[in-house]
C-alpha positions in Angstrom: 14.6 -18.9 -23.1 13.1 -22.4 -22.7 12.9 -23.8 -19.2 12.1 -27.4 -18.2 10.7 -27.9 -14.7 10.9 -31.3 -13.1 7.8 -31.2 -11.1 6.9 -32.7 -7.7 4.8 -35.8 -7.1 2.1 -34.4 -4.8 -1.0 -32.2 -5.5 -0.2 -29.6 -2.8 3.5 -29.4 -3.8 2.5 -28.9 -7.5 0.1 -26.1 -6.5 2.9 -24.4 -4.6 5.3 -24.8 -7.4 3.4 -22.1 -9.3 5.2 -19.6 -7.1 8.4 -20.6 -8.9 6.8 -20.2 -12.3 5.6 -16.7 -11.4 9.1 -15.7 -10.3 10.6 -17.0 -13.6 8.1 -15.1 -15.6 8.8 -11.9 -13.6 12.5 -12.2 -14.4 12.2 -13.5 -17.9 8.8 -12.3 -19.3 9.4 -14.1 -22.6 10.6 -17.4 -21.2 8.6 -20.6 -22.0 8.0 -23.0 -19.1 7.3 -26.7 -19.6 6.7 -29.0 -16.7 7.6 -32.7 -16.7 5.4 -34.4 -14.2 3.0 -37.3 -13.6 0.0 -37.3 -15.9 -2.4 -36.7 -13.0 -1.0 -33.2 -12.6 -2.1 -32.0 -16.1 -5.4 -30.4 -14.9 -3.4 -28.3 -12.4 -0.8 -27.3 -14.9 -3.4 -26.5 -17.6 -4.9 -24.0 -15.1 -1.6 -22.2 -14.5 -1.2 -19.4 -17.1 2.6 -19.4 -16.7 3.0 -23.0 -18.1 3.3 -23.5 -21.8 3.0 -27.3 -21.8 2.5 -30.2 -19.3 4.8 -33.1 -20.3 3.6 -36.4 -19.1 6.1 -38.4 -17.1 5.2 -42.1 -17.4 7.0 -43.6 -14.4 5.3 -44.0 -11.0 6.6 -42.5 -7.8 9.8 -44.3 -6.7 10.3 -46.1 -10.0 13.9 -45.9 -11.2 14.0 -47.5 -14.7 17.2 -45.9 -16.0 16.5 -46.9 -19.7 13.1 -45.1 -19.7 14.7 -42.0 -18.2 17.4 -42.0 -20.8 14.9 -42.4 -23.6 12.8 -39.5 -22.3 15.9 -37.3 -21.9 17.1 -38.1 -25.5 13.7 -37.1 -26.8 14.0 -33.7 -25.1 17.5 -33.0 -26.5 18.0 -29.5 -27.9 14.8 -28.1 -26.6 15.8 -26.3 -23.3 18.3 -23.8 -22.0 17.7 -24.6 -18.3 16.2 -27.3 -16.2 15.1 -26.7 -12.6 14.5 -29.7 -10.4 12.0 -29.5 -7.5 12.5 -33.0 -6.2 15.7 -33.7 -4.4 16.2 -37.3 -5.5 19.0 -38.6 -7.7 16.6 -40.2 -10.2 14.8 -36.8 -10.8 18.1 -35.4 -12.1 18.6 -38.1 -14.8 16.3 -36.9 -17.5 17.8 -33.3 -17.7 21.3 -34.9 -17.7 20.4 -37.3 -20.5 18.7 -34.4 -22.4 22.0 -32.4 -22.3 20.3 -29.3 -20.9 23.1 -26.7 -20.5 22.1 -25.4 -17.1 20.7 -27.9 -14.5 19.6 -26.3 -11.3 18.5 -27.9 -8.0 19.2 -28.3 -4.3 22.0 -30.7 -3.2 20.2 -34.0 -2.7 21.0 -37.7 -3.2 24.5 -37.7 -4.6 23.6 -35.5 -7.6 27.1 -34.1 -8.2 27.8 -34.2 -11.9 24.1 -34.6 -12.8 23.5 -31.0 -11.7 25.9 -28.2 -12.7 24.1 -25.4 -10.8 23.8 -27.1 -7.5 22.6 -25.2 -4.4 23.1 -25.8 -0.7 19.8 -25.3 1.2 19.8 -23.1 4.3 16.6 -24.3 6.0 16.6 -21.5 8.5 16.8 -18.9 5.7 14.1 -20.7 3.7 11.7 -22.3 6.2 8.7 -22.4 3.7 8.5 -24.8 0.9 7.6 -22.0 -1.5 10.7 -20.2 -0.5 12.8 -23.2 -1.5 11.0 -23.4 -4.8 11.3 -19.7 -5.5 14.9 -19.4 -4.6 15.8 -21.7 -7.6 14.6 -18.9 -9.9 17.3 -16.6 -8.7 21.1 -16.5 -8.3 22.5 -18.2 -5.2 22.1 -16.0 -2.1 19.7 -13.5 -3.8 17.0 -12.0 -1.6 13.6 -13.2 -2.5 11.3 -10.3 -3.5 8.3 -9.6 -1.4 5.4 -9.9 -1.2 5.6 -13.5 -2.3 3.3 -14.6 -5.1 0.4 -16.8 -4.3 -0.7 -19.7 -6.5 -3.7 -18.8 -8.6 -5.5 -21.3 -10.8 -7.5 -20.0 -13.8 -10.9 -21.5 -14.3 -12.7 -21.7 -17.6 -16.4 -21.0 -17.1 -17.4 -23.5 -19.8 -15.5 -26.2 -18.1 -17.0 -25.4 -14.8 -20.5 -25.3 -16.2 -19.9 -28.7 -17.8 -18.9 -30.2 -14.4 -22.0 -28.7 -12.7 -24.2 -30.2 -15.4 -22.6 -33.6 -15.3 -23.2 -34.0 -11.5 -26.6 -32.3 -11.5 -25.4 -29.5 -9.2 -26.8 -25.9 -9.0 -25.6 -22.7 -7.4 -29.0 -21.6 -6.2 -27.8 -21.8 -2.6 -24.4 -21.2 -1.0 -22.0 -24.1 -1.2 -19.9 -25.4 1.8 -17.2 -27.7 0.3 -15.7 -30.2 2.7 -12.4 -32.0 2.0 -12.2 -34.6 4.8 -9.5 -36.9 3.3 -5.7 -36.8 3.4 -3.4 -39.1 1.5 -0.8 -38.8 4.2 -2.7 -40.7 6.8 -5.2 -40.9 9.6 -3.3 -38.3 11.7 -4.4 -35.6 9.3 -8.1 -36.5 9.2 -10.5 -34.5 11.4 -13.3 -36.9 12.6 -16.4 -37.3 10.3 -18.8 -36.4 13.1 -17.0 -33.1 13.6 -17.3 -32.3 9.9 -21.0 -33.3 10.1 -21.6 -30.9 13.0 -20.2 -27.9 11.0 -22.1 -29.0 7.9 -25.3 -29.3 10.0 -25.1 -25.7 11.1 -24.8 -24.4 7.5 -27.5 -26.8 6.2 -29.9 -25.3 8.7 -29.1 -21.9 7.2 -30.1 -23.0 3.8 -26.6 -24.0 2.5 -25.8 -27.1 0.5 -22.7 -29.3 1.2 -20.4 -30.8 -1.4 -17.8 -33.5 -0.3 -14.6 -33.9 -2.3 -11.8 -36.5 -2.3 -10.5 -39.6 -3.8 -12.2 -43.0 -4.1 -10.7 -43.9 -0.7 -12.5 -40.9 0.8 -15.9 -41.9 -0.5 -16.8 -44.1 2.6 -15.8 -41.2 4.9 -18.1 -38.9 2.9 -21.0 -41.3 3.4 -20.2 -41.3 7.1 -20.5 -37.6 7.2 -23.9 -37.8 5.4 -25.1 -40.3 8.0 -24.0 -38.0 10.9 -26.0 -34.9 9.7 -29.5 -34.4 11.1 -32.1 -36.7 9.3 -33.8 -34.8 6.5 -30.7 -32.7 5.6 -28.7 -35.5 4.1 -30.4 -34.9 0.7 -28.5 -31.6 0.5 -25.2 -33.3 1.1 -23.5 -34.4 -2.2 -20.8 -36.9 -1.9 -18.5 -36.3 -4.9 -15.5 -38.2 -3.4 -14.2 -40.7 -6.0 -16.7 -39.6 -8.6 -14.9 -36.5 -10.1 -11.7 -36.3 -12.0 -9.1 -33.9 -10.6 -10.1 -31.4 -13.3 -13.8 -31.5 -12.3 -12.9 -31.3 -8.6 -10.9 -28.1 -9.3 -13.7 -26.6 -11.3 -16.4 -27.5 -8.7 -14.3 -26.2 -5.8 -14.1 -22.9 -7.5 -17.9 -22.6 -7.0 -17.6 -23.0 -3.2 -18.8 -20.2 -1.0 -16.5 -21.6 1.7 -14.2 -24.6 2.1 -13.2 -26.6 5.2 -10.3 -29.0 4.6 -7.7 -31.1 6.4 -4.0 -30.4 5.5 -4.2 -32.0 2.1 -3.6 -31.4 -1.6 -7.2 -30.1 -2.0 -6.6 -27.6 0.8 -3.9 -26.0 -1.5 -6.2 -26.2 -4.5 -8.9 -24.4 -2.6 -6.4 -21.7 -1.5 -5.2 -21.3 -5.1 -8.8 -20.8 -6.1 -9.0 -18.0 -3.4 -12.0 -19.5 -1.8 -12.7 -18.6 1.9 -10.9 -21.5 3.6 -10.7 -23.0 7.1 -7.7 -25.3 7.3 -7.7 -27.9 10.1 -4.3 -29.1 11.3 -3.5 -32.0 13.6 -0.3 -33.9 13.3 1.3 -31.4 10.9 2.0 -27.7 11.1 1.3 -24.7 8.8 4.8 -23.5 9.4 6.2 -25.3 6.3 3.3 -25.5 3.8 0.6 -23.1 4.8 -2.4 -22.5 2.6 -1.6 -19.4 0.5 -4.7 -17.3 0.1 -6.1 -14.0 1.2 -9.1 -15.5 3.1 -7.7 -18.3 5.4 -8.4 -19.3 9.0 -6.0 -22.0 10.4 -7.4 -24.0 13.3 -5.2 -26.2 15.4 -4.9 -27.1 19.1 -1.1 -27.1 19.3 -1.0 -29.9 21.9 2.4 -30.8 23.5 2.7 -33.9 21.3 2.0 -32.0 18.0 3.1 -31.5 15.4 4.6 -35.0 15.2 4.3 -35.4 11.4 3.4 -39.1 11.9 0.9 -40.9 9.7 -0.7 -42.6 12.6 -0.9 -41.4 16.2 2.0 -43.0 18.2 -0.3 -42.8 21.3 -3.4 -44.1 19.6 -5.6 -41.2 20.8 -5.5 -38.7 17.9 -6.3 -36.0 20.4 -4.9 -33.2 18.2 -7.9 -33.8 16.0 -10.4 -35.6 18.2 -10.4 -32.8 20.8 -10.6 -30.0 18.2 -14.2 -29.2 18.6 -16.6 -28.2 15.8 -17.3 -25.0 17.6 -13.7 -23.8 16.8 -14.2 -24.4 13.1 -17.6 -22.9 13.1 -16.3 -19.7 14.7 -13.5 -19.6 12.1 -15.9 -20.1 9.3 -18.1 -17.4 10.7 -15.2 -14.9 10.6 -14.8 -15.7 6.9 -18.3 -15.9 5.7 -20.8 -14.4 8.1 -23.2 -14.1 5.1 -23.5 -16.2 2.0 -20.8 -15.5 -0.6 -21.7 -15.2 -4.3 -19.6 -17.1 -6.8 -18.4 -14.9 -9.6 
Protein backbone atom coordinates (compact mmCIF):
# COMPACT_ATOMS: atom_id res chain seq x y z
CA UNK A 1 0.00 0.00 0.00
CA UNK A 2 1.47 3.32 -1.12
CA UNK A 3 0.24 6.44 0.67
CA UNK A 4 0.83 10.07 -0.31
CA UNK A 5 0.61 12.65 2.48
CA UNK A 6 -0.01 16.27 1.55
CA UNK A 7 2.03 17.89 4.29
CA UNK A 8 1.49 21.10 6.27
CA UNK A 9 3.36 24.34 5.71
CA UNK A 10 4.79 25.03 9.18
CA UNK A 11 7.70 23.44 11.03
CA UNK A 12 5.77 22.58 14.17
CA UNK A 13 2.85 21.12 12.23
CA UNK A 14 5.21 18.95 10.20
CA UNK A 15 6.80 17.61 13.37
CA UNK A 16 3.39 16.76 14.79
CA UNK A 17 2.38 15.10 11.52
CA UNK A 18 4.74 12.27 12.42
CA UNK A 19 2.05 10.98 14.78
CA UNK A 20 -0.09 10.23 11.70
CA UNK A 21 2.78 8.41 10.01
CA UNK A 22 3.28 6.24 13.11
CA UNK A 23 -0.43 5.38 13.20
CA UNK A 24 -0.39 4.38 9.53
CA UNK A 25 2.63 2.14 10.08
CA UNK A 26 0.98 0.49 13.07
CA UNK A 27 -2.07 -0.35 10.97
CA UNK A 28 -0.24 -1.23 7.78
CA UNK A 29 3.35 -2.24 8.68
CA UNK A 30 4.31 -2.72 5.04
CA UNK A 31 2.85 0.55 3.74
CA UNK A 32 5.12 3.07 2.04
CA UNK A 33 4.63 6.72 3.00
CA UNK A 34 5.74 9.63 0.82
CA UNK A 35 5.15 13.25 1.82
CA UNK A 36 4.57 16.05 -0.66
CA UNK A 37 5.62 19.26 1.09
CA UNK A 38 7.76 22.39 0.69
CA UNK A 39 11.45 21.72 0.18
CA UNK A 40 12.35 23.30 3.54
CA UNK A 41 10.69 20.33 5.29
CA UNK A 42 13.07 17.74 3.81
CA UNK A 43 15.48 17.74 6.81
CA UNK A 44 12.56 16.95 9.11
CA UNK A 45 11.12 14.22 6.90
CA UNK A 46 14.53 12.63 6.37
CA UNK A 47 14.76 12.21 10.14
CA UNK A 48 11.40 10.40 10.36
CA UNK A 49 11.94 6.64 9.90
CA UNK A 50 8.33 6.15 8.81
CA UNK A 51 8.76 8.28 5.65
CA UNK A 52 10.10 6.64 2.50
CA UNK A 53 10.55 9.80 0.43
CA UNK A 54 10.13 13.55 0.77
CA UNK A 55 8.67 14.96 -2.46
CA UNK A 56 9.44 18.62 -2.99
CA UNK A 57 6.43 20.83 -3.67
CA UNK A 58 7.61 23.88 -5.65
CA UNK A 59 4.82 26.37 -4.91
CA UNK A 60 4.98 28.83 -2.03
CA UNK A 61 2.39 29.12 0.72
CA UNK A 62 -0.82 30.55 -0.72
CA UNK A 63 0.12 30.15 -4.40
CA UNK A 64 -2.67 28.60 -6.48
CA UNK A 65 -1.15 28.02 -9.96
CA UNK A 66 -3.60 25.43 -11.23
CA UNK A 67 -1.46 24.38 -14.20
CA UNK A 68 1.51 23.54 -11.96
CA UNK A 69 -0.68 21.51 -9.61
CA UNK A 70 -2.13 19.61 -12.58
CA UNK A 71 1.34 18.85 -13.91
CA UNK A 72 2.54 17.55 -10.54
CA UNK A 73 -0.57 15.42 -10.19
CA UNK A 74 -0.12 13.89 -13.63
CA UNK A 75 3.50 13.04 -12.76
CA UNK A 76 2.25 11.09 -9.72
CA UNK A 77 -0.42 9.08 -11.58
CA UNK A 78 -0.49 5.38 -10.81
CA UNK A 79 1.87 5.57 -7.85
CA UNK A 80 -0.47 5.72 -4.84
CA UNK A 81 -3.45 3.88 -3.36
CA UNK A 82 -4.44 6.65 -0.95
CA UNK A 83 -3.78 10.32 -0.35
CA UNK A 84 -4.22 11.92 3.06
CA UNK A 85 -4.43 15.70 3.17
CA UNK A 86 -3.38 17.57 6.31
CA UNK A 87 -4.15 21.13 5.10
CA UNK A 88 -7.83 21.99 4.84
CA UNK A 89 -7.54 24.21 1.77
CA UNK A 90 -9.11 23.57 -1.62
CA UNK A 91 -5.80 23.96 -3.45
CA UNK A 92 -4.17 21.23 -1.35
CA UNK A 93 -6.72 18.75 -2.74
CA UNK A 94 -5.91 19.42 -6.38
CA UNK A 95 -2.70 17.37 -6.79
CA UNK A 96 -4.24 14.10 -5.43
CA UNK A 97 -7.29 14.68 -7.64
CA UNK A 98 -5.21 15.27 -10.77
CA UNK A 99 -3.10 12.23 -9.83
CA UNK A 100 -6.22 10.07 -9.89
CA UNK A 101 -5.43 8.55 -6.49
CA UNK A 102 -8.30 6.14 -5.73
CA UNK A 103 -8.87 7.14 -2.10
CA UNK A 104 -8.48 10.79 -1.12
CA UNK A 105 -8.92 11.45 2.60
CA UNK A 106 -9.22 14.72 4.47
CA UNK A 107 -11.35 16.92 6.66
CA UNK A 108 -14.14 18.93 5.11
CA UNK A 109 -12.62 22.30 4.25
CA UNK A 110 -12.85 24.89 1.48
CA UNK A 111 -15.45 23.41 -0.87
CA UNK A 112 -13.54 20.17 -1.48
CA UNK A 113 -16.54 18.04 -2.36
CA UNK A 114 -15.65 16.02 -5.46
CA UNK A 115 -11.94 16.56 -4.97
CA UNK A 116 -12.02 14.30 -1.89
CA UNK A 117 -13.96 11.03 -1.84
CA UNK A 118 -13.24 10.12 1.80
CA UNK A 119 -14.29 13.39 3.36
CA UNK A 120 -14.57 13.67 7.14
CA UNK A 121 -16.49 16.11 9.34
CA UNK A 122 -14.37 17.36 12.21
CA UNK A 123 -15.75 17.29 15.74
CA UNK A 124 -13.45 19.78 17.45
CA UNK A 125 -14.69 18.83 20.90
CA UNK A 126 -13.82 15.19 20.29
CA UNK A 127 -10.42 16.02 18.80
CA UNK A 128 -9.16 19.15 20.61
CA UNK A 129 -5.47 18.46 19.84
CA UNK A 130 -3.92 18.96 16.43
CA UNK A 131 -2.27 15.54 16.63
CA UNK A 132 -5.68 13.96 17.22
CA UNK A 133 -6.97 15.60 14.05
CA UNK A 134 -3.96 14.26 12.16
CA UNK A 135 -4.12 10.77 13.69
CA UNK A 136 -7.86 10.37 13.11
CA UNK A 137 -7.27 10.43 9.35
CA UNK A 138 -5.39 7.12 9.66
CA UNK A 139 -8.52 5.35 10.91
CA UNK A 140 -12.10 4.78 9.83
CA UNK A 141 -14.53 7.62 10.62
CA UNK A 142 -15.62 7.51 14.24
CA UNK A 143 -12.92 5.06 15.34
CA UNK A 144 -11.43 5.49 18.80
CA UNK A 145 -7.84 6.66 18.74
CA UNK A 146 -5.56 4.15 20.47
CA UNK A 147 -3.73 5.39 23.55
CA UNK A 148 -1.15 6.25 24.59
CA UNK A 149 -0.68 8.58 21.65
CA UNK A 150 2.62 8.34 19.80
CA UNK A 151 5.10 11.18 20.25
CA UNK A 152 7.15 12.60 17.38
CA UNK A 153 10.72 11.34 17.47
CA UNK A 154 13.40 12.53 15.08
CA UNK A 155 16.31 10.19 14.36
CA UNK A 156 19.78 11.77 14.43
CA UNK A 157 22.76 10.51 12.46
CA UNK A 158 25.87 10.91 14.66
CA UNK A 159 28.05 11.67 11.64
CA UNK A 160 25.75 14.48 10.55
CA UNK A 161 25.69 15.86 14.08
CA UNK A 162 29.48 15.74 14.37
CA UNK A 163 29.83 17.56 11.05
CA UNK A 164 27.60 20.37 12.31
CA UNK A 165 29.60 20.66 15.53
CA UNK A 166 32.83 20.86 13.54
CA UNK A 167 31.50 23.42 11.08
CA UNK A 168 30.56 25.88 13.82
CA UNK A 169 33.52 25.13 16.06
CA UNK A 170 31.33 23.86 18.90
CA UNK A 171 32.25 21.33 21.55
CA UNK A 172 30.36 19.33 24.15
CA UNK A 173 32.88 19.75 26.93
CA UNK A 174 30.28 21.66 28.98
CA UNK A 175 26.49 21.35 29.31
CA UNK A 176 24.57 23.20 26.58
CA UNK A 177 21.57 25.45 27.23
CA UNK A 178 19.80 25.96 23.91
CA UNK A 179 17.60 29.05 23.57
CA UNK A 180 14.98 29.44 20.84
CA UNK A 181 13.81 33.05 21.34
CA UNK A 182 12.16 33.60 17.95
CA UNK A 183 8.65 32.93 16.68
CA UNK A 184 7.47 33.30 13.09
CA UNK A 185 3.91 33.97 14.31
CA UNK A 186 4.71 37.35 15.79
CA UNK A 187 5.86 39.47 18.72
CA UNK A 188 3.11 38.16 21.01
CA UNK A 189 4.94 34.82 21.18
CA UNK A 190 8.38 36.23 22.03
CA UNK A 191 9.56 36.25 25.63
CA UNK A 192 11.76 39.37 26.15
CA UNK A 193 15.48 39.12 25.39
CA UNK A 194 16.46 40.38 28.84
CA UNK A 195 14.47 37.53 30.45
CA UNK A 196 16.21 34.94 28.29
CA UNK A 197 19.53 36.54 29.21
CA UNK A 198 18.76 36.34 32.94
CA UNK A 199 18.16 32.58 32.72
CA UNK A 200 21.23 32.14 30.52
CA UNK A 201 23.31 34.12 32.99
CA UNK A 202 22.44 31.75 35.83
CA UNK A 203 23.56 28.70 33.84
CA UNK A 204 26.66 30.42 32.50
CA UNK A 205 27.73 31.01 36.10
CA UNK A 206 27.39 27.26 36.67
CA UNK A 207 29.81 26.52 33.84
CA UNK A 208 27.29 25.94 31.04
CA UNK A 209 27.49 27.29 27.51
CA UNK A 210 24.54 28.82 25.63
CA UNK A 211 23.57 28.24 22.00
CA UNK A 212 20.99 30.48 20.33
CA UNK A 213 18.86 29.14 17.48
CA UNK A 214 16.49 30.71 14.98
CA UNK A 215 16.12 32.19 11.53
CA UNK A 216 17.97 35.14 10.04
CA UNK A 217 15.25 37.41 11.45
CA UNK A 218 16.09 36.15 14.94
CA UNK A 219 19.81 36.96 14.69
CA UNK A 220 19.48 40.54 16.05
CA UNK A 221 17.46 39.23 18.98
CA UNK A 222 20.21 36.71 19.66
CA UNK A 223 22.77 39.50 19.75
CA UNK A 224 20.53 41.41 22.16
CA UNK A 225 20.53 38.42 24.50
CA UNK A 226 24.34 38.27 24.31
CA UNK A 227 24.51 41.96 25.22
CA UNK A 228 22.27 41.45 28.26
CA UNK A 229 24.39 38.72 29.87
CA UNK A 230 27.00 39.67 32.47
CA UNK A 231 30.17 41.07 30.83
CA UNK A 232 32.75 38.35 30.41
CA UNK A 233 30.21 35.59 29.88
CA UNK A 234 29.16 36.62 26.38
CA UNK A 235 32.05 34.61 24.91
CA UNK A 236 30.25 31.46 26.02
CA UNK A 237 27.06 32.49 24.17
CA UNK A 238 27.01 31.33 20.55
CA UNK A 239 24.48 33.04 18.32
CA UNK A 240 23.67 30.49 15.62
CA UNK A 241 20.44 32.19 14.49
CA UNK A 242 20.45 32.62 10.73
CA UNK A 243 23.74 30.75 10.36
CA UNK A 244 22.55 27.15 10.36
CA UNK A 245 20.40 25.26 7.92
CA UNK A 246 17.33 23.58 9.40
CA UNK A 247 19.16 20.25 9.18
CA UNK A 248 22.10 21.66 11.19
CA UNK A 249 19.77 23.26 13.72
CA UNK A 250 18.04 19.92 14.30
CA UNK A 251 21.35 18.09 14.73
CA UNK A 252 22.77 20.72 17.07
CA UNK A 253 19.59 20.91 19.15
CA UNK A 254 19.96 17.19 19.74
CA UNK A 255 23.14 18.03 21.67
CA UNK A 256 21.39 20.31 24.14
CA UNK A 257 21.36 19.47 27.83
CA UNK A 258 18.22 21.60 28.08
CA UNK A 259 16.15 23.86 25.82
CA UNK A 260 14.11 26.98 26.55
CA UNK A 261 11.80 28.02 23.74
CA UNK A 262 8.86 30.19 22.83
CA UNK A 263 5.84 28.45 21.32
CA UNK A 264 7.47 27.91 17.92
CA UNK A 265 8.50 25.33 15.37
CA UNK A 266 11.84 24.82 17.10
CA UNK A 267 9.97 24.08 20.33
CA UNK A 268 8.35 21.10 18.60
CA UNK A 269 11.71 20.07 17.13
CA UNK A 270 13.28 20.09 20.60
CA UNK A 271 10.38 18.03 21.93
CA UNK A 272 10.76 15.52 19.09
CA UNK A 273 14.44 15.22 20.03
CA UNK A 274 13.31 14.45 23.61
CA UNK A 275 15.48 17.17 25.10
CA UNK A 276 14.51 18.56 28.54
CA UNK A 277 12.34 21.49 27.48
CA UNK A 278 10.87 24.58 29.10
CA UNK A 279 8.16 25.98 26.83
CA UNK A 280 7.19 29.63 27.39
CA UNK A 281 3.65 30.58 26.37
CA UNK A 282 2.15 34.04 26.13
CA UNK A 283 -0.59 34.82 23.61
CA UNK A 284 -1.13 31.17 22.72
CA UNK A 285 -2.11 28.07 24.65
CA UNK A 286 -0.66 24.56 25.02
CA UNK A 287 -4.20 23.24 24.78
CA UNK A 288 -4.04 22.72 20.99
CA UNK A 289 -0.40 22.14 20.07
CA UNK A 290 1.53 21.25 23.24
CA UNK A 291 5.15 20.08 23.04
CA UNK A 292 5.06 16.28 22.95
CA UNK A 293 7.94 14.98 25.02
CA UNK A 294 8.57 13.17 28.28
CA UNK A 295 10.57 16.00 29.89
CA UNK A 296 8.56 19.20 29.49
CA UNK A 297 7.71 22.12 31.73
CA UNK A 298 5.15 24.61 30.37
CA UNK A 299 5.37 28.10 31.85
CA UNK A 300 2.62 30.68 31.36
CA UNK A 301 0.87 33.33 33.43
CA UNK A 302 -2.67 32.70 32.22
CA UNK A 303 -3.72 36.35 32.40
CA UNK A 304 -7.34 37.28 31.84
CA UNK A 305 -6.52 38.57 28.34
CA UNK A 306 -4.68 35.42 27.25
CA UNK A 307 -4.66 33.33 25.24
CA UNK A 308 -5.71 35.83 22.58
CA UNK A 309 -3.86 34.18 19.66
CA UNK A 310 -3.04 37.64 18.25
CA UNK A 311 0.25 38.32 16.48
CA UNK A 312 0.62 41.63 18.30
CA UNK A 313 -0.81 42.65 21.66
CA UNK A 314 -4.09 44.49 21.16
CA UNK A 315 -3.37 46.47 24.35
CA UNK A 316 0.27 47.14 23.50
CA UNK A 317 1.66 45.90 26.84
CA UNK A 318 2.53 42.23 26.12
CA UNK A 319 2.06 41.56 29.83
CA UNK A 320 1.54 37.83 29.29
CA UNK A 321 5.24 37.65 28.42
CA UNK A 322 6.77 40.79 29.92
CA UNK A 323 5.47 39.96 33.41
CA UNK A 324 6.53 36.32 33.17
CA UNK A 325 9.64 36.59 35.31
CA UNK A 326 12.89 34.68 34.66
CA UNK A 327 12.62 33.10 38.11
CA UNK A 328 9.61 31.05 36.95
CA UNK A 329 11.57 29.68 34.01
CA UNK A 330 14.65 29.09 36.16
CA UNK A 331 12.56 27.08 38.61
CA UNK A 332 11.06 25.04 35.78
CA UNK A 333 14.50 24.43 34.32
CA UNK A 334 15.75 23.34 37.75
CA UNK A 335 12.99 20.75 37.99
CA UNK A 336 14.16 19.27 34.69
CA UNK A 337 17.93 19.45 34.99
CA UNK A 338 19.12 20.06 38.50
CA UNK A 339 22.45 18.59 37.41
CA UNK A 340 24.19 18.64 34.00
CA UNK A 341 22.73 16.17 31.53
CA UNK A 342 25.06 14.14 29.35
CA UNK A 343 24.31 13.96 25.64
CA UNK A 344 24.22 10.39 24.34
